[in-house]
Backbone bond lengths (Angstrom), bond angles and torsions (degrees), N, CA, C in turn:
res aa  C-N    CA-C-N  psi(-1)  N-CA   C-N-CA  omega(-1)  CA-C   N-CA-C  phi
1 M - - - 1.462 - - 1.515 111.10 -
2 K 1.326 117.39 -45.85 1.463 120.14 -179.72 1.521 110.79 -65.46
3 T 1.339 116.03 -33.77 1.460 119.44 178.57 1.516 110.38 -60.51
4 T 1.329 117.61 -47.25 1.456 121.68 -180.00 1.507 111.22 -61.30
5 S 1.327 117.75 -42.48 1.460 121.19 -178.04 1.521 110.84 -63.06
6 S 1.332 117.50 -44.16 1.455 121.03 -179.51 1.518 110.91 -64.03
7 R 1.316 115.32 -45.52 1.458 120.58 -178.93 1.517 110.73 -64.06
8 T 1.326 116.11 -44.61 1.449 120.78 -178.79 1.515 110.91 -65.17
9 S 1.329 117.12 -43.62 1.454 120.94 -177.99 1.517 111.70 -60.13
10 C 1.323 116.85 -44.42 1.457 120.90 -178.25 1.522 110.89 -66.19
11 A 1.328 116.93 -45.65 1.459 120.36 -179.99 1.525 111.13 -66.21
12 C 1.342 116.97 -37.36 1.461 120.62 177.51 1.514 110.97 -61.50
13 F 1.337 115.92 -41.89 1.459 119.90 179.56 1.525 110.36 -62.23
14 A 1.326 115.77 -42.82 1.461 119.12 -179.19 1.518 111.22 -64.70
15 L 1.335 116.86 -42.19 1.451 120.69 179.56 1.521 110.44 -65.65
16 A 1.331 117.23 -40.19 1.464 120.38 177.19 1.517 110.88 -61.96
17 F 1.321 116.08 -37.80 1.456 120.82 178.58 1.527 110.72 -62.61
18 L 1.318 116.17 -42.66 1.460 119.85 177.98 1.515 111.52 -61.29
19 F 1.338 116.52 -48.32 1.458 120.04 -177.79 1.521 111.88 -63.85
20 S 1.337 117.24 -40.21 1.454 119.89 -176.83 1.523 111.14 -65.22
21 L 1.339 116.96 -35.39 1.448 119.68 -179.35 1.525 111.87 -80.06
22 S 1.336 117.26 -37.12 1.458 119.61 -174.78 1.516 112.88 -81.02
23 S 1.379 118.80 -19.89 1.459 119.54 -177.87 1.512 113.89 -81.06
24 A 1.323 117.91 -7.29 1.460 120.53 -175.49 1.523 111.44 -61.12
25 N 1.333 118.07 -34.50 1.460 121.61 -177.58 1.526 111.71 -110.04
26 A 1.329 116.86 32.54 1.459 121.09 -175.18 1.525 111.41 -67.09
27 T 1.340 116.12 145.47 1.463 123.69 176.80 1.515 109.38 -103.14
28 T 1.332 117.44 133.95 1.464 121.28 179.27 1.523 109.53 -73.24
29 L 1.339 116.27 125.60 1.459 122.63 179.03 1.518 112.52 -101.13
30 Y 1.327 116.83 -27.64 1.461 121.02 -177.62 1.518 108.52 -158.55
31 L 1.336 116.62 143.50 1.460 122.17 -179.15 1.518 109.27 -150.39
32 D 1.338 117.53 131.78 1.459 121.05 177.42 1.527 109.04 -150.66
33 N 1.341 116.36 131.07 1.469 120.42 178.96 1.524 112.42 -97.82
34 M 1.317 116.48 16.66 1.472 123.82 170.57 1.527 112.81 60.24
35 E 1.327 116.39 38.39 1.470 122.08 178.46 1.514 112.12 -83.41
36 S 1.327 117.52 -30.40 1.459 120.94 -172.64 1.519 110.55 -138.72
37 A 1.345 115.35 146.14 1.462 120.95 177.33 1.523 111.51 -77.69
38 A 1.329 117.09 -11.56 1.461 120.25 178.81 1.523 109.52 -60.69
39 G 1.313 115.16 129.49 1.461 119.62 -179.12 1.510 113.78 89.52
40 W 1.330 118.05 2.64 1.462 121.34 178.80 1.529 110.35 -117.23
41 G 1.329 116.24 137.66 1.448 122.15 173.76 1.523 110.04 -108.77
42 V 1.334 116.07 165.87 1.466 120.56 -179.56 1.520 109.50 -140.57
43 N 1.322 116.41 137.32 1.457 123.98 171.32 1.522 107.42 -123.55
44 A 1.331 116.25 120.92 1.465 120.66 -171.97 1.518 111.63 -123.57
45 F 1.342 114.97 157.65 1.462 121.50 174.33 1.520 108.61 -134.24
46 G 1.331 116.17 161.62 1.467 121.48 179.94 1.512 110.98 108.69
47 G 1.307 115.91 177.83 1.456 121.74 -176.47 1.522 108.41 132.79
48 P 1.340 121.00 -155.85 1.474 127.43 -2.35 1.523 111.91 -88.44
49 P 1.348 119.87 177.55 1.477 124.15 -2.68 1.522 112.94 -81.60
50 A 1.349 116.97 -22.05 1.460 121.49 177.78 1.519 107.98 -128.46
51 P 1.324 117.50 159.04 1.469 119.10 178.65 1.529 111.56 -54.38
52 D 1.321 115.28 130.60 1.467 122.32 -174.98 1.524 109.53 -88.69
53 V 1.341 115.70 71.59 1.466 121.26 -175.89 1.526 109.30 -139.13
54 A 1.325 115.66 164.39 1.465 120.76 176.77 1.512 109.35 -151.48
55 A 1.337 116.14 142.39 1.462 122.44 175.18 1.527 107.41 -135.60
56 M 1.330 116.63 120.85 1.462 121.76 -178.53 1.526 109.18 -115.72
57 F 1.330 115.64 104.51 1.451 120.59 178.31 1.532 109.76 -76.86
58 G 1.330 115.70 151.36 1.450 120.65 179.37 1.515 113.54 69.17
59 Y 1.340 117.07 23.90 1.466 121.14 -179.46 1.522 110.17 -74.60
60 D 1.327 117.37 129.17 1.467 121.95 179.66 1.524 108.69 -86.18
61 Y 1.326 115.30 95.99 1.468 120.23 -175.48 1.529 112.83 -76.42
62 S 1.319 118.73 -6.52 1.468 119.43 174.98 1.525 110.92 -65.25
63 A 1.342 116.99 -21.80 1.462 120.69 176.85 1.522 111.53 -65.29
64 D 1.343 117.32 -20.12 1.463 122.46 177.34 1.519 111.33 -98.44
65 G 1.328 116.94 11.89 1.455 120.44 179.81 1.515 113.91 76.55
66 I 1.320 117.26 15.21 1.462 122.35 -176.38 1.526 109.56 -90.10
67 P 1.336 117.98 129.79 1.468 120.74 -178.00 1.518 112.19 -72.86
68 E 1.309 115.40 168.68 1.463 122.11 178.77 1.525 111.05 -59.91
69 A 1.324 116.24 139.30 1.462 121.65 178.28 1.524 110.25 -62.77
70 P 1.324 117.73 149.87 1.471 120.73 -171.45 1.518 115.00 -64.65
71 N 1.334 118.04 -26.06 1.461 119.72 -176.41 1.525 113.37 -108.50
72 S 1.343 116.95 17.92 1.458 120.22 174.34 1.523 109.60 -71.82
73 Q 1.326 115.18 153.94 1.456 120.44 -176.89 1.520 112.95 -95.46
74 G 1.344 118.46 2.74 1.457 120.86 -178.57 1.515 111.22 87.24
75 G 1.336 116.26 179.56 1.455 120.70 -178.56 1.510 112.36 99.28
76 D 1.341 115.60 -175.52 1.465 121.08 -174.65 1.523 112.50 -64.13
77 A 1.351 117.86 -28.00 1.470 121.21 -175.86 1.522 111.74 -101.90
78 A 1.322 117.48 21.14 1.462 120.03 -173.92 1.520 113.14 -65.59
79 T 1.330 118.47 -27.70 1.465 120.81 -177.40 1.526 111.46 -109.38
80 T 1.317 116.60 36.50 1.460 120.14 174.84 1.516 109.52 -121.87
81 G 1.327 114.98 147.69 1.456 121.97 178.50 1.515 108.17 -161.85
82 V 1.321 118.00 -160.46 1.453 120.95 177.14 1.529 108.96 -101.82
83 K 1.338 114.86 128.17 1.458 121.99 176.93 1.518 108.45 -93.15
84 L 1.335 116.71 130.94 1.455 122.73 -173.43 1.524 110.45 -118.41
85 E 1.333 116.29 131.53 1.468 121.38 -179.98 1.520 109.79 -138.94
86 A 1.331 115.70 152.24 1.464 120.90 178.54 1.521 110.14 -152.20
87 N 1.349 115.78 148.26 1.464 122.48 175.44 1.524 110.70 58.30
88 L 1.330 115.14 61.63 1.456 121.37 -173.23 1.522 114.02 -90.73
89 V 1.336 118.10 -29.11 1.462 120.83 -171.97 1.519 110.45 -132.96
90 D 1.346 116.12 164.35 1.461 121.26 174.27 1.531 109.27 -74.03
91 P 1.334 120.17 156.46 1.457 125.03 -3.72 1.526 111.10 -74.19
92 P 1.326 116.54 140.21 1.463 119.44 -177.38 1.520 112.20 -68.65
93 G 1.308 115.33 149.48 1.454 121.64 177.35 1.507 108.90 179.10
94 A 1.308 116.70 162.49 1.455 119.95 179.70 1.522 110.43 -60.89
95 A 1.319 116.23 137.62 1.461 121.45 179.60 1.523 108.66 -153.23
96 G 1.313 115.46 145.44 1.455 118.99 178.68 1.515 110.93 -175.74
97 Y 1.332 115.97 -176.43 1.459 119.68 -177.03 1.519 111.18 -165.89
98 T 1.328 113.59 163.11 1.456 122.34 173.55 1.525 108.71 -121.37
99 L 1.331 116.44 127.69 1.462 122.80 172.55 1.520 108.38 -95.70
100 Y 1.335 116.55 144.16 1.461 119.63 179.10 1.529 110.03 -148.08
101 P 1.326 117.69 145.05 1.470 120.74 177.75 1.530 110.07 -76.35
102 V 1.317 116.46 123.28 1.461 121.58 -174.96 1.534 110.25 -66.22
103 G 1.326 114.69 134.62 1.456 120.23 173.02 1.508 115.89 82.96
104 Q 1.319 117.99 6.43 1.465 120.43 -178.79 1.529 110.98 -95.21
105 N 1.309 115.98 145.11 1.464 121.71 176.86 1.528 108.24 -150.29
106 F 1.320 116.15 128.59 1.461 121.53 -175.77 1.525 109.46 -123.81
107 T 1.315 115.42 137.93 1.456 120.84 -179.38 1.525 109.42 -134.68
108 G 1.330 114.50 167.57 1.452 119.67 177.89 1.518 111.75 72.76
109 P 1.319 117.41 -164.26 1.468 120.70 177.30 1.534 110.61 -75.09
110 Y 1.322 117.29 126.06 1.460 120.32 177.50 1.518 110.55 -153.91
111 Q 1.332 114.64 168.48 1.462 121.77 -175.42 1.524 109.86 -128.38
112 L 1.326 116.65 137.07 1.461 123.64 172.57 1.516 109.25 -113.17
113 R 1.347 116.96 130.43 1.464 122.74 175.18 1.534 109.27 -133.50
114 F 1.339 116.16 143.00 1.459 120.62 173.58 1.523 109.28 -157.55
115 D 1.342 115.25 147.27 1.466 121.64 179.78 1.524 109.97 -85.16
116 V 1.327 115.95 138.16 1.473 122.79 -175.29 1.525 110.34 -127.60
117 W 1.321 115.89 137.08 1.474 123.29 170.31 1.521 107.64 -131.40
118 M 1.333 116.98 135.46 1.465 121.10 173.82 1.521 109.35 -119.66
119 N 1.328 115.57 132.93 1.461 122.79 -178.89 1.525 109.10 -119.29
120 Y 1.331 117.16 146.73 1.460 119.55 177.34 1.524 109.84 -155.67
121 D 1.321 115.96 170.03 1.459 122.91 179.16 1.531 108.29 -81.83
122 A 1.327 116.34 103.88 1.469 120.64 -176.82 1.522 111.95 -65.30
123 D 1.306 117.66 -32.19 1.468 120.50 178.96 1.520 110.20 -64.24
124 E 1.321 116.68 -46.47 1.459 121.13 179.85 1.522 111.17 -65.60
125 R 1.339 116.40 -42.84 1.471 120.24 -173.90 1.530 112.49 -75.31
126 I 1.327 116.96 -45.03 1.462 120.33 -171.45 1.525 111.80 -96.66
127 N 1.330 117.45 -47.94 1.461 120.66 -176.52 1.523 113.19 -90.32
128 G 1.326 116.41 -19.80 1.462 119.34 -177.20 1.507 114.08 -94.67
129 A 1.345 116.91 8.63 1.468 122.54 178.00 1.527 111.91 59.81
130 S 1.343 116.33 28.50 1.460 120.36 177.66 1.519 109.40 -79.51
131 S 1.330 115.94 145.89 1.465 119.67 177.45 1.517 111.37 -78.55
132 G 1.330 118.05 -8.19 1.454 120.86 177.46 1.516 112.57 128.48
133 T 1.323 114.76 170.14 1.463 120.12 -178.54 1.523 112.18 -81.15
134 T 1.322 117.30 -18.71 1.472 124.42 -175.38 1.523 111.80 57.68
135 E 1.323 117.37 27.68 1.459 120.63 177.03 1.528 109.58 -96.41
136 F 1.340 115.18 135.71 1.456 122.85 -174.69 1.517 111.06 -117.75
137 I 1.320 115.65 147.15 1.460 122.08 176.52 1.520 108.52 -134.31
138 G 1.321 116.54 149.80 1.456 119.56 177.91 1.511 111.64 165.66
139 G 1.322 115.54 -149.86 1.458 120.01 -178.62 1.509 110.23 169.82
140 G 1.348 114.38 -173.28 1.446 117.54 -178.40 1.506 113.51 -174.86
141 I 1.317 114.66 -170.62 1.461 123.26 -175.62 1.518 109.80 -120.36
142 G 1.350 116.15 165.88 1.459 120.48 -179.09 1.506 113.33 74.61
143 Y 1.335 117.28 26.16 1.474 120.90 -176.33 1.534 110.39 -73.84
144 D 1.364 115.55 146.58 1.462 121.67 -174.58 1.525 113.97 -99.70
145 N 1.347 117.79 7.60 1.472 123.27 178.70 1.524 113.48 66.61
146 T 1.312 117.42 11.16 1.466 121.11 -174.42 1.518 113.07 -130.64
147 T 1.313 118.52 -44.41 1.461 123.20 -171.54 1.528 111.49 -71.41
148 P 1.335 119.42 122.42 1.465 120.14 179.50 1.524 113.70 -78.35
149 D 1.327 116.69 -34.16 1.462 121.42 -175.96 1.527 109.29 -105.77
150 I 1.337 115.92 179.88 1.463 120.92 177.50 1.524 109.35 -59.13
151 G 1.330 117.75 136.96 1.451 117.87 177.66 1.507 115.31 171.05
152 I 1.317 118.36 -11.05 1.457 119.56 -177.17 1.528 109.31 -143.01
153 G 1.323 116.88 141.68 1.454 121.34 176.66 1.518 113.29 81.81
154 A 1.340 115.45 -169.65 1.465 122.93 175.79 1.520 108.03 -101.42
155 Q 1.339 116.83 123.67 1.455 120.59 -172.13 1.524 111.89 -136.13
156 L 1.339 114.38 150.69 1.464 121.92 173.43 1.518 108.64 -132.57
157 I 1.345 116.64 130.21 1.458 121.30 174.23 1.529 108.46 -133.78
158 A 1.343 115.87 157.65 1.465 120.45 -178.52 1.511 110.28 -149.08
159 T 1.339 116.61 151.33 1.461 121.23 171.51 1.525 108.91 -78.92
160 G 1.331 114.92 155.53 1.453 119.00 178.39 1.508 113.95 -88.80
161 D 1.340 117.33 -18.24 1.464 119.60 -171.82 1.526 113.34 -137.72
162 G 1.329 117.09 26.40 1.461 119.42 176.27 1.503 113.69 64.01
163 G 1.329 117.72 34.24 1.456 120.93 -174.36 1.503 115.38 -88.43
164 S 1.331 118.03 15.25 1.460 120.58 -177.91 1.516 109.32 -144.65
165 A 1.318 116.73 153.16 1.467 119.86 172.98 1.526 110.85 -69.60
166 S 1.337 115.89 -15.94 1.464 122.47 176.72 1.526 107.77 -122.08
167 D 1.330 116.09 74.88 1.466 121.07 -176.48 1.520 112.30 -72.07
168 W 1.328 117.22 -30.15 1.463 122.79 178.83 1.518 107.85 -114.00
169 R 1.340 116.17 119.67 1.458 120.52 -174.65 1.522 109.75 -128.47
170 A 1.326 115.98 126.27 1.459 122.40 176.68 1.526 108.82 -118.25
171 F 1.326 116.29 146.07 1.459 121.60 -174.51 1.529 110.02 -137.96
172 G 1.322 115.76 146.32 1.451 123.41 168.51 1.509 108.84 -122.48
173 D 1.336 116.57 106.27 1.471 122.57 -174.37 1.529 111.48 48.13
174 G 1.319 116.04 45.28 1.454 121.73 176.61 1.511 114.86 88.08
175 T 1.331 118.45 -11.59 1.461 120.80 176.41 1.528 109.05 -74.10
176 F 1.312 115.96 119.29 1.458 123.82 -176.89 1.524 108.36 -80.16
177 L 1.332 117.37 112.00 1.461 120.08 -178.46 1.524 110.50 -62.04
178 S 1.319 115.87 137.37 1.458 121.72 -179.15 1.521 110.69 -74.98
179 N 1.329 115.88 170.15 1.458 120.32 175.11 1.523 111.11 -55.16
180 D 1.327 116.74 -42.93 1.461 121.19 -177.05 1.527 112.21 -65.86
181 D 1.323 116.93 -25.18 1.461 120.49 -179.09 1.529 112.77 -83.88
182 M 1.331 117.12 -9.59 1.459 120.35 177.25 1.526 108.85 -83.52
183 T 1.319 116.98 145.50 1.463 120.33 -176.45 1.522 111.60 -58.76
184 G 1.345 116.97 -38.13 1.456 120.96 -179.71 1.512 114.02 -81.93
185 G 1.327 117.91 -1.59 1.457 121.30 179.26 1.513 114.30 80.47
186 S 1.326 117.88 8.14 1.469 121.40 -179.47 1.520 108.98 -161.80
187 R 1.340 115.19 157.50 1.467 121.31 173.32 1.519 111.49 -98.89
188 N 1.318 117.67 -3.87 1.464 122.58 -174.52 1.525 110.52 -84.48
189 G 1.339 116.34 120.51 1.453 121.06 -177.65 1.508 114.77 -65.89
190 F 1.335 118.43 -13.83 1.465 120.90 -178.36 1.530 113.04 -75.47
191 I 1.326 118.13 -18.29 1.463 118.75 -177.17 1.529 109.90 -70.01
192 P 1.335 118.61 154.23 1.473 121.35 -175.96 1.515 114.72 -56.94
193 Y 1.336 117.67 -29.94 1.467 119.39 -179.52 1.527 111.06 -54.54
194 Y 1.340 116.65 -40.77 1.462 120.93 178.46 1.529 112.15 -91.69
195 S 1.332 116.84 -44.88 1.463 120.10 -172.22 1.527 112.55 -69.37
196 D 1.328 118.02 -28.37 1.458 120.00 175.38 1.529 111.37 -71.53
197 F 1.317 115.80 -28.23 1.464 120.21 -179.17 1.531 111.49 -84.53
198 L 1.330 116.70 -43.42 1.464 122.04 178.94 1.526 108.40 -110.90
199 V 1.311 116.90 90.68 1.463 120.27 178.27 1.528 109.40 -73.05
200 G 1.324 115.85 159.45 1.450 119.71 178.36 1.523 111.53 -64.32
201 V 1.326 116.74 136.20 1.461 122.80 -177.93 1.524 109.23 -121.44
202 A 1.322 116.82 136.78 1.463 121.43 179.00 1.520 110.78 -70.50
203 P 1.334 118.09 151.59 1.468 120.77 176.63 1.526 110.75 -61.60
204 P 1.330 117.69 153.69 1.459 120.51 176.61 1.524 111.85 -58.45
205 V 1.314 115.82 145.16 1.469 120.98 -178.06 1.522 111.52 -57.32
206 G 1.315 117.04 -37.45 1.452 120.90 -177.06 1.511 115.18 -65.68
207 Q 1.328 118.24 -9.24 1.462 121.11 -179.33 1.524 112.87 -94.82
208 A 1.333 117.39 4.71 1.465 121.73 179.03 1.523 111.56 54.80
209 Q 1.335 117.15 36.06 1.460 121.78 175.85 1.529 110.82 -114.37
210 T 1.311 117.00 19.51 1.465 120.48 -173.41 1.522 113.58 -71.35
211 A 1.333 118.20 -11.90 1.459 120.36 179.58 1.524 111.95 -77.52
212 F 1.327 116.87 -7.58 1.455 120.55 -173.95 1.530 110.68 -101.81
213 P 1.315 117.10 155.67 1.467 119.85 -178.06 1.528 111.45 -67.61
214 T 1.315 115.22 174.09 1.457 119.45 179.76 1.521 111.12 -61.75
215 G 1.315 114.77 158.60 1.452 120.76 -175.59 1.519 113.58 -68.33
216 V 1.329 114.58 -172.87 1.456 122.18 -174.46 1.529 109.75 -84.48
217 A 1.324 116.97 123.85 1.461 121.22 178.56 1.523 110.52 -70.58
218 G 1.326 115.96 148.79 1.456 121.31 177.26 1.502 114.80 92.83
219 S 1.334 116.78 -3.08 1.458 122.54 178.22 1.528 108.53 -132.60
220 P 1.343 117.78 154.81 1.466 120.40 -172.96 1.527 114.39 -84.50
221 G 1.332 118.15 38.82 1.451 120.68 178.65 1.518 112.52 -75.78
222 F 1.336 117.10 135.58 1.472 124.08 175.12 1.520 112.99 59.53
223 Q 1.326 117.17 31.92 1.464 120.42 176.40 1.524 109.24 -157.38
224 W 1.320 115.32 147.36 1.461 119.70 176.53 1.523 110.24 -78.24
225 V 1.323 114.84 133.36 1.459 122.16 175.66 1.532 107.20 -136.51
226 T 1.318 117.50 134.56 1.458 121.26 177.08 1.520 109.96 -94.79
227 F 1.331 116.01 126.08 1.460 121.85 174.77 1.527 108.05 -89.65
228 E 1.327 116.30 139.90 1.465 120.96 -179.59 1.518 109.78 -139.08
229 I 1.329 116.07 129.96 1.464 122.27 176.55 1.524 107.84 -127.34
230 N 1.321 115.93 121.65 1.463 122.60 177.87 1.517 108.42 -112.21
231 T 1.321 117.34 127.86 1.460 119.65 178.93 1.517 110.17 -117.86
232 F 1.328 115.21 132.72 1.459 121.68 179.14 1.522 109.58 -159.21
233 N 1.326 115.48 129.05 1.464 120.62 171.73 1.529 113.08 55.61
234 G 1.348 116.06 41.78 1.458 120.16 175.61 1.507 115.38 80.58
235 R 1.338 118.20 7.93 1.456 121.91 178.25 1.519 109.14 -128.38
236 S 1.316 116.76 150.27 1.455 122.14 174.67 1.513 109.43 -125.71
237 E 1.328 115.56 121.14 1.454 120.73 175.29 1.524 107.70 -94.53
238 V 1.339 115.86 127.57 1.456 122.00 -172.57 1.525 109.78 -115.98
239 F 1.339 116.33 127.79 1.458 122.65 179.23 1.526 110.52 -125.99
240 I 1.335 115.31 160.03 1.457 121.39 158.30 1.526 106.70 -120.12
241 E 1.328 115.36 151.56 1.463 120.71 -175.83 1.519 109.71 -136.50
242 K 1.329 116.32 134.94 1.465 121.01 176.61 1.530 109.52 -87.05
243 P 1.341 117.50 160.77 1.467 120.11 -176.78 1.520 114.59 -53.89
244 G 1.310 118.38 -30.56 1.458 120.45 179.61 1.516 114.31 -77.10
245 G 1.350 117.32 -6.80 1.458 121.46 179.10 1.512 114.73 104.43
246 D 1.344 119.23 -9.00 1.467 121.05 176.39 1.525 109.46 -64.40
247 R 1.339 116.10 137.39 1.455 121.02 -173.95 1.523 111.06 -125.79
248 L 1.333 115.05 150.95 1.462 121.60 176.77 1.517 107.87 -135.28
249 Q 1.323 116.24 126.40 1.456 119.86 176.15 1.529 108.93 -78.66
250 I 1.316 116.33 130.94 1.464 121.42 179.31 1.527 110.97 -94.37
251 A 1.327 116.86 -44.29 1.467 120.16 -178.92 1.521 109.36 -166.91
252 V 1.313 115.55 162.74 1.469 121.94 163.89 1.521 106.00 -117.28
253 I 1.313 115.94 105.35 1.465 121.38 -175.94 1.523 109.78 -71.52
254 N 1.324 115.50 128.52 1.463 124.25 -178.77 1.523 112.13 66.92
255 L 1.301 117.13 29.51 1.464 120.78 179.13 1.520 111.68 -57.71
256 L 1.332 116.87 -44.29 1.469 121.61 -177.35 1.523 112.29 -105.23
257 G 1.351 116.21 16.26 1.461 120.13 176.26 1.511 115.06 80.34
258 T 1.342 117.61 14.56 1.468 120.83 -176.14 1.521 113.68 -97.12
259 A 1.338 118.01 -7.51 1.467 120.82 -179.14 1.524 110.29 -140.12
260 P 1.342 117.14 63.05 1.465 119.55 -179.86 1.527 110.63 -61.33
261 Y 1.317 116.08 149.44 1.455 120.48 -175.10 1.522 110.36 -145.56
262 T 1.320 115.35 164.28 1.452 122.86 175.31 1.516 108.76 -85.36
263 S 1.324 118.18 123.85 1.466 120.41 178.53 1.518 112.31 -103.08
264 D 1.340 117.88 -32.36 1.458 120.53 178.46 1.517 109.66 -74.64
265 G 1.314 116.31 132.00 1.461 120.70 179.79 1.511 110.98 146.03
266 N 1.308 115.98 -154.52 1.454 122.36 -175.78 1.532 109.67 -94.91
267 I 1.325 115.37 -179.01 1.456 121.25 169.68 1.524 108.17 -105.74
268 G 1.319 117.23 158.02 1.457 121.61 177.89 1.513 110.74 -139.29
269 L 1.330 117.02 142.94 1.462 123.60 175.46 1.516 107.93 -112.50
270 Y 1.331 117.07 131.87 1.467 121.66 -166.55 1.523 111.07 -120.74
271 Y 1.333 115.08 138.77 1.466 120.59 171.28 1.525 108.19 -146.24
272 A 1.333 116.65 135.95 1.464 119.34 -177.34 1.515 111.52 -162.11
273 D 1.329 115.37 150.93 1.458 123.43 162.62 1.519 104.92 -106.06
274 L 1.311 116.79 110.51 1.457 121.31 -170.81 1.524 113.68 -85.76
275 F 1.344 117.00 0.47 1.459 119.66 -178.69 1.526 109.89 -131.70
276 S 1.327 115.86 169.41 1.465 121.10 -176.04 1.526 109.91 -86.71
277 S 1.320 115.20 77.08 1.462 120.14 178.37 1.517 108.65 -139.92
278 V 1.319 115.91 136.49 1.467 121.34 177.75 1.518 107.87 -119.15
279 T 1.316 117.52 122.29 1.449 121.30 -177.86 1.525 111.80 -70.18
280 A 1.324 114.97 148.80 1.463 119.96 176.11 1.525 111.69 -76.80
281 R 1.339 117.27 -16.70 1.462 121.42 -179.20 1.528 110.75 -128.02
282 P 1.334 116.74 75.35 1.467 118.70 178.75 1.523 112.76 -63.09
283 D 1.341 116.97 -21.82 1.469 119.09 178.76 1.522 111.90 -68.70
284 L 1.348 117.05 -19.85 1.456 121.14 179.77 1.528 113.19 -106.01
285 T 1.327 116.62 -5.00 1.460 121.08 -173.01 1.520 109.75 -112.96
286 F 1.327 116.23 101.60 1.461 120.70 -177.94 1.527 109.67 -165.89
287 G 1.315 115.67 169.15 1.450 121.80 173.95 1.515 110.05 -121.09
288 L 1.316 115.98 160.87 1.463 122.37 175.93 1.528 108.45 -131.16
289 I 1.334 115.16 142.27 1.466 121.06 170.40 1.522 108.06 -130.92
290 D 1.310 115.84 136.35 1.461 121.66 -179.23 1.529 108.90 -142.91
291 N 1.318 115.92 157.66 1.474 122.89 170.12 1.529 112.93 56.38
292 V 1.324 115.55 65.27 1.463 122.22 178.35 1.529 108.74 -84.49
293 V 1.311 117.04 124.89 1.465 121.69 -176.66 1.528 109.58 -135.94
294 V 1.327 115.58 133.34 1.461 121.86 171.75 1.520 107.46 -117.61
295 T 1.319 116.70 128.57 1.461 121.15 178.74 1.519 110.14 -127.52
296 E 1.308 114.65 150.65 1.455 120.79 176.46 1.526 109.40 -78.15
297 I 1.318 116.15 138.50 1.461 120.88 172.74 1.519 107.03 -100.81
298 P 1.332 118.43 113.50 1.470 119.93 -179.64 1.518 111.56 -58.32
299 E 1.315 115.62 144.92 1.462 120.14 177.33 1.527 109.49 -59.89
300 P 1.331 118.48 128.79 1.467 119.63 177.71 1.517 111.40 -69.86
301 T 1.290 116.00 158.15 1.454 120.80 178.62 1.522 110.54 -73.63
302 A 1.300 115.43 167.23 1.463 120.31 178.52 1.519 110.79 -60.58
303 A 1.333 116.71 -33.77 1.465 120.36 -179.94 1.523 111.07 -64.52
304 L 1.334 116.11 -41.66 1.463 119.15 179.48 1.523 110.66 -67.70
305 L 1.323 116.77 -39.15 1.461 119.40 176.86 1.533 110.56 -62.33
306 A 1.303 116.70 -35.30 1.468 120.08 178.10 1.516 111.09 -65.42
307 V 1.341 116.93 -36.84 1.462 120.97 176.86 1.518 109.80 -60.60
308 F 1.337 116.52 -46.27 1.462 120.61 -179.98 1.525 111.21 -62.60
309 A 1.343 116.45 -44.83 1.462 120.38 -178.58 1.520 110.95 -63.70
310 A 1.344 116.13 -41.92 1.463 119.63 -179.08 1.511 111.59 -64.49
311 A 1.349 116.74 -41.68 1.466 120.41 179.91 1.516 110.67 -64.92
312 S 1.322 116.77 -40.59 1.472 120.81 179.81 1.520 110.53 -65.16
313 C 1.343 116.73 -43.61 1.464 120.33 179.82 1.520 111.08 -65.34
314 L 1.340 116.48 -38.53 1.454 120.00 179.14 1.511 111.11 -61.55
315 S 1.336 116.26 -41.46 1.461 119.92 -179.19 1.531 110.73 -65.02
316 I 1.348 116.20 -36.17 1.460 119.81 179.66 1.522 110.42 -68.25
317 R 1.351 116.83 -42.34 1.466 120.21 -179.62 1.519 111.39 -62.10
318 R 1.328 117.44 -32.40 1.454 121.04 -177.29 1.510 113.57 -72.51
319 R 1.330 117.29 -6.38 1.449 118.47 175.80 1.515 110.24 -63.96
């Protein structure tokens, strides 16, 4: 176990070094502030009789007391994005969907970033002894424009309120990365690796939930977090970033060749309730995504590739 951690840590550092240097001159390939559903497709699962999901583009989240997303450009539409909901009515059952920009295709080294907010009923979760909403938000690269659920490309999803033993989930073409494959050594948001980075945050004042304690640490509830996926040379380095710029690596998908994935293709944004539970307060239980950006990662020079190779070899020798 310690051997894997040492090897992974060293290789992760080298890969992060490559991305940090090569992204400085990145070219924007796609940009959308989620104002309109025009140009977006959806593939959904769940029901019956139809998938029990909803996506509202151009939703003004300031009405819920939610501040402007960290990567908005300002202006009249600064506090609008897409509102995501799943499993709203009986009969309860798993339901979810993937949104994708129609006609887009990305190849080579590139980066996907988007701002995420998760909202939930704090009374039900914290004071009502609930195990959580089990609702997940996220997205990924290499999407095939067809699959509604997790199954293609490199993807990251997370719970908003720590409602799962696997709050942070990374996938390579549907392969669910194990605890050992996660940078923090676990998928559980309660461990210090996540909870020290994402402290519990109280619900916005405008939601009339101020009587309840702060939210669940280790999950992105009641706070903006930027998801970032960088793909290069068959690996995807996955980060989350707080508005101030602090970053946490979640995983490097296929770092050791155990979770190969499709990188060429579209991007997808994911929202789902993966279990048969219907919240008593659907008005408080939803996700938001704003400021979706895809940028090209310039090919690193031979010298930078040598740095990565040397670091990886060094970690192997230290076994």
